[in-house]
N, C-alpha and C positions, 0 to 999 in steps of 0.2 A: 506816629502810628498808635501809641496808647490812647491819644485823644480820639482818633478815628474809631478805635475799638470801643471806647466808651460811648461815642455817639451811636454806633451800631447797636450796642447793647441796650441803650435807652430806647431806640426805635423798635427793637424786638420786644422790649418790655411793654411799650405802649401798644404795639400790635397785639400782643398776648392779652393785655387787659381789655382792649376793644373786642377781641374775639370772644373772650369769656363773657363780656357784657352782652354781646349779640346772641351768644348761645343761650343765655338766661333771660333774654328779653321776653317779657310776658306776651302771650298771644291774646290779642284783644278780641273777645268773642261777643262783646256788647250784649244784646239780648237775643242773639241768634239761637235757634235750636241746634244743638250739636249731637250728631249720631256717632256711634263707634264703628261705622262701616269702613272707616280707615283708621290709621294710628296717629292722626294729627295731634290729638290732645294727650296721648298716653306717654307718660314718662317711664313707668315700670308696672309690671304685673307680678304678683307673688301668689302662687298656688291658685291662680285664676287664668283664664284664657279668653281670647276673642272667639266666639262661637258663631259659625255661619248657620243661619236659619233656613228653613225650606218651606215653600208655599204648600198649602193644603188643597188637594183637588176637590172641586165642587161639580156643579152640573154643566152640561153643554149649553153655551150661551147662544149659539146660532149654528144651523146646518146649511152648508152651501150646496143645495141640491137643485137649484133652478137651472133650466137649460143653458143659460148664458154664464153659469158659474162652473161647477165641476170639481173634480178631484185635485186640480192644481191651484185651487183658490188659496191665496195667501197674502203675505206682506200687509198685515193688519195694522191699522193705526186707530187708537181710541182717544177721543177728546172729551173731557168733562166740561161742558159748556152750560153753566147755570144749572137749570133743572133737567137738562138733557145730556145724555151720553151719545156721542156720535161715533160710529164705527165705519171705517173705510177699508176696503180690501180689493185685491185683484181677483176677478173671476177668470178662470182658465180651465179648459178641458184637458190640460196636460196630464198624461197618465200612461199606463201600460196595459195593453190587452194582448193576450196570447203571445207574450214574449216580445212584443213590438211596441215602440214608443209612438204615442199618438199626440198630436198637438191640435190646437184650435184657436179661435179668435180670443184675444185678451181684451177685457173691458174692466173699468174700475167702478166698483159698486159702493152703495151707501146703505147703512142700516142705523136704527136708533133705538134708544131705550130710556125709560124714565127712572129705572133703578140700577142700571149697570149690570143686571143679573141675566135678563133675557132680552134679546134684540129682535126687532121686527123689520121687515123690508118694505118701505113705502113704495107705491107706484108713482114714479116721478114724471113719466111721460116726456122725457128729454131726448132719448135716443132710440132709433129704430133698430130692434134686434129681432132677426128672423121674421120681419114683417109686422112687428108690434112694438108699441111704445109703452106697453104695460110692464114695466120693469123698474128696477132700482139702480140703473146705470147712470153715472154722472160724467164719465169721460171716456172717449174712445180714440183720442188723437195721440200725438207724440207723447211719450212718457208713460203710456198706459201700463207698461210692464211693472213699474215700481213707483207709481204716484204716491207721495207721502205727505198728506196735509197736516197742518198744525194751526193752532189759534195764536195769532200774533198778539202778545201782551204788551208790546211797546206802547208807551203812554200817548204818543202823538201819531199812532198808526192811522192812516186814512180809513174811513168806513168801508170804502170799496175794496180794501185790501186786508180786511179783518182776519181772513184766513189766507194762508199761503201754503205753497208746496214746492218740492223739487221732484223731478221725474225725468227719466231718459236713460238711454243706453249708449255704449260706445259707438255702435254702428249708426246711431241717430245723431252723433256728434257730441254727446255729453249730457249734462243735466240742464234742464230747462226750468225757468222760474214761472210759477203760476200764482194767481190770486183770485179771491172770491169775497163777495160781501156777505153771503149767507152760508157758505160751506157746501152749497149744492150746485150753483152755476159758476163755472170756472172759465178762465181765459188766460192766455199767455201774457206775461208782463213784457216780453219782447220776443221776436221771432228767432233769435239766435240763442244757443245754449250759453249758460253763465259759468259753468265749470266744464272744462274740456279734457283735462288730464286725469284719467282713472279708468278702472274697469267697469264700475257702475252696475254689474250684474248682481244686484242685491237691493235691499230696501235702503236707499240713500235718503237722508233726512236733514232737516234744518229746524232751528228754533231761535227765538229771541232770548238771549242771556242777559237778564236785567242786571245781574251782579257785575258783569264785565262791560255792559253797554254795547254789545255787538250781536249780530246774528252769527250763529255757529252752524256749520254744515259738517256732517260725517258721512263718508261715502266709501265704497269698496275700492280697494286697490290690491296689488300684489307686492310683497316685499321684493325689491329688485326689478319690478316690472317697468316697462317703458310704453308710453302711449304717445303717438303723434297722430292727431286727428282720429281717423277710424281704425288705425293700426295698433293693435295691442299685442304685446309679447310678454305673457306672464312668466314669471320665474319665482321660485320660492314658495311662500305661503300666502293664502288668502289673508288680507290684512285690512286695516281701517286707516283712513286718512281724514284730516280735518282742515278746515279753512274758516276764515272769519270775513264778515262784510258789515259795512255801515248802512247799506241801502238795499241789500238782498240781490243786487245785480252785479256789482264788482266784488269779486272774492279774492282774498289775498292771504298771506301768511300761512300757506299750505304746509302741513307737516304730518308725517306718519306718527301714529300714537306710539308712545313708549310705555313700558310697564315695569312695575316693581316686582322682582323675584318671580316672574312668570316665563314659562318656556315659549318658544316660537311654536304656534299651532294654527291650524286653519280656523279663522273666524268669519262667519258668513254675515249675518246682520249685526248691527251694533246697538241700536235702541237706546241711544244716549239722550237724556233730557234732564233739566233741573228737577230735583225732587220737590214736589209741590209743598211740603211742609218745611223744607230747608233749602231754598232755591240756590244758595251758594254752593251746594253739593250737586255735582253732575253724577247721575246714576245711569249705568248702562246694563243691558241684558244681552250681551252678544251670544250668538249661537255658535257652539263648538261643533265642528264637522270632523269626523274621524273615520277612516276607512279600515275596517277590521278584517275583511277577507272572510273566506269560508273556514269554518271550524266546527267542532261538535257543539260549542255554545251557540254559534250563529244558527245552526240548523235546529237547535232547541228553542229558538225564539218563536213568537207567534206566527201562524199562517205561513208555514214553510213553502207551500205550493205557490202562493202569491209572491213570496220572496224570490223564488226561483224564476218566476216569470219576469220580475223586474231585472234580475241579474242577467237574464238572457238578452234583454234590451241593452243593458250596460251593467258591468259588474258592480259599479258603485251604487246603482239604483237598488241593488239587492243587499249589499253588504256594508254600505256606509251607514253610520248612525249620527244623530244630532241630539243636542241637549242644551239647556240654557245655563249661562254663566252670569256672574255678578261682578261689576267693576265700578269704581268711583274715582272722581278727579275733582280737584279744586282749581285747576288752571286750564282744563279742557284738552290738554295734550298728554300729560303724564298721568297714568291711571294705576291704581292699585287693583289688581284683578285676582279674585279668588281662583286658585287652580282647581279646587274641588267644585263639582257641579252644584249650582244653585237649584235648578229644576231638572232632576233626573228623569229618565224615561218612565220610571215607576214600575208598579206591578205589571207583570206580563199579561197582556190581554189583547184582543183583536184591535188592529189599527194603531198599534204602538210599537216601539223599538224599531223604528225605520228612519230612513233619510227623509227629512221634512217634518219629523215629529219634534215637538217642544220648541218650535220657533216662537219666541215670546213676542206678543204684540207691543207696539210702541204706543202708550207707556202705562204704568200703573195709575189707577184712579182710586178715589175714596168712595166707598159704598157703605150701606147699612150692614150690620152684622146679621147673620142668619139666626143668632141666638137672641131671643127677645130680651130687651133691656141691656144688652151688652154694648160696649163702645163701638163706634164705627171702625172699619178696617180697610185694608187695601184689597183691591181686586186686580189680578193680572190675568192675562188670557194667552193661551198657547194652542197651536194647531195640532190636530191629530187626524189620522185616517186618510192621508194623501195617497195618490197614485192609482187607486182602483175604484170602480163603481161610478155612480152618478155625481158624487160630491164628497167633500170632507167636512170637518167641523172645527169649531173653536171652543175649547173648554175653559171655564173660569177657574181660577185658583185664588186663595185668599191668604193674607199675611197681616199680622197686627201692624198698625201704623208705626212707622220708624223701625219695624222689626226685621230688618235685613240681617243685622249682626248684633250680638249681645256680648257684654262682659259677663262671663259665667264662672261661678265658683261652686264647689261642692258644699255639703253640710259641714264638713270640717273647717271650712272657711278659706277665704282668699282675699287679696287686696289689690286695689287699683290706686296708683298715685298719678295725678295728672301733671303735665308740664305747668310752669308758671303761666297764669292767665289773669286778665282783668275783665270786668263785666260791668254792665249797667242794670239796675233793677233793685228790687226789695226782697225778692224771694227766690229760692232755688227750687225748681220743680224737676221731678224725675219721671221717666217712662220705664217701668220695671215690672217684674213678676217674681214672686217667691213661692215656695211651698208653704204649707201651714206651719212647718217648723222653722223655715228659713226667714232671713231678714237682711236689711241693709242699714248700716250706720255711716254717717258722713262727718268728717272732720275738716275744718278750714285751717290751713297752715300758712305761715309767712314763708318767705323765700329761704329761710334758714332751716325750715322743717319744724319750727315751733308752732304749736296750735295757738290760734287767736283766742284770748280769754273768752270763755262762754261758748266756744264752738269746738270743744274737744269731742272725741268719741263718747266719753262718759256723759257728756251733756246732751247727746243726741238720742232721743227715744227711738228704738229700732222700728224701721218701716217694714211692714209686711202686707201682702195682698197682691193684686194684679191690676195696675192702673196705668193709664196713659199720661196722667198729669197730676202727680201728688206732690204737695209742698213738703219740704224738709223742715223740721222744727228742732229747736234745742230747748233746754230748760228755761231759758229766758225769752223764748219765742223764736221766730225765724226771720226777723227784720234785719236785712243785710245792708240797708241804705248807707250806713257809715263806712262800709267797706267798698262802696262803688268807686271804681277807678284805682283801687289799691291792688298791687300784685298779690295773688294768692295761689296756693295749690289746694286741690281737693283730694282728700284721702278717703276712699270708700273701702269698707270692710263688708264683705258679702258672705252669706251662708245659704246654700241651696237657693241661689237667686240668679236672675238675669237682669242686667242693666242695659237698656237700649238707647236711651237718649237723656240729655240734661238741657235745662234752659233756665236762665235767670229772667225773671219777669217783674214788671211793676204792677203792684196791686192798688 
């Protein structure tokens, strides 16, 4: 018995040592750009916090007022393709008049832009709408309700399938696969749907995930819902489901998304895609749907008479509200979702604070800044003005590159300590902003918390300014090549500053 206890004790000791080693195993970030949109690199924060940022409203990018569009236009997709920005959206006359719901034909439309700021509608001559082909319609067949194109970046993607899309509804049998060589002329990849279990009454999308080497799809479901063919029995909350594929036709590994510290709530669209400056990070802009009912605050919101008309058609059309959220994942299934709104309804004004407002387009793109000489920025787009009149619109919003979330500290100071990590490269660069009085200093530590010689806080001249890509230096310079591959921790001391991203680079 003593010998057995000794063996068990040794096994437990070995297991404990292995657990400790695994817990302290450095994260290999290589030369990837790392954002603080999740807590992946954070060991501890002292007098600092992760701060959710919010997009700035800009001009209306496009108005959907053509006869084949209408106040129900939506489910926008934006693709930055070389020097061209491509915009896809559903045209629909869905709306409310005199307290009654009206519907009309659904078509999928195309617009384009050279700057991503204002979009124009080309006359494509492809489909006859009301006796004329002078329109920007690209698709009228199955899947028109929620057609969602993307640019396939897979290295060996055939030219005839350079663009792909999913689209379809439960009563059509599910999601169908489409492809196109030019993003304008589309055809089915096969006659049968490729995903059949789900609700699908949303913008269901897919993309090539180069990091994982698979296609990923994200589509609408209900928690606890059951689908068999065309029969759908919703239960619980509107939710998001995912699947993967090697060939875009056979989908497998289906799973409902899970979240860290987020409550169950209705999520309409998902808008998940690899972030273009850090494609190992999947960023989503789901739409939160909430039914508030009638109250004094609801009656105080804009355009009460129109709200009452919508409520007469159906209560939720008048008293439900929507807004944009932010979430991120590194494995495509488990997401860290901010419970606070990323894109709020904003200042009360006509055509806002309603169901259908702030549905964010899929996905963010890079554009020039409106400030002469300033760095490039992100543009996001969100719908407003649905339900009434001849059409609605898409408003552009801007955000600094990598600027979803920052590590923020007051002027009195705060600290960030990273988990152990290894890197490749010669220089450490930061995306950050400070006040005139604020600054950031960086220290490189070993795993015991001791600073590497020459890389202490005292050796680091304070960084101040507002830059997307500033190199960190120390008294003896900033060359870190001798630390490549060695485990380190980064200690940041911030004063009235925001740190958005870091990256080790080779110069």
